[in-house]
C-alpha positions, 0 to 999 in steps of 0.5 A: 500500500502506498501513501504519497506526499510531495515536497517541492523546491526549485533544486530539490523535489522529495516524494514520500511513500510507504511500502509495507511499513517502510517510508521511501523518500525519492529525491530529485535534484541537488542537496546543498546548503540551499536545499538541505533544509527541505531534505532535513524536514522530510527526514524529521517528518518520518521519525517518531517514537516507534521504530521507523524504517526509511529508504532514501532513493537517491536515483534522481540526485545529481549532487550532494554536499556535506549538508546532505551527509549531516542530515543522513548521519543525524537521522541514522543516530535518531533512528538507531535510538528507537531501533529503526534504520535508514538505508540509501538506495540507487545513488549515482557514482558521484553521490556514492563517492561522496558518501564513501569518502566520508565513511557514511557507507560504513554506518548506513547500508548503501544498496544499488536499488530501492527493491534491494533496500526494502528486502535487506 
């Protein structure tokens, strides 16, 4: 069952849907200083007292700087405290490289597809 909401911005669009109790945030555009606030808001919106499970679909992301990394790590820590989890799916080589350079891939699972992230 899918429940969709869209949060728009000039440089970043975020669509949220639920698949079997997992929130999937599909991103399109760039995550940088100007758009990171929207990304953070979408991540905070899926957090709650019960264990939350989140897959962030990066297939449409063309660029991400340290502000996106900060939002991911903050969400990881918050969800870990409630026995939830966050996974990264379908990141391009350029975005995945940023994730790997700072070591986020050692704490957050990075999978090649959304389906793979949902199954793990």
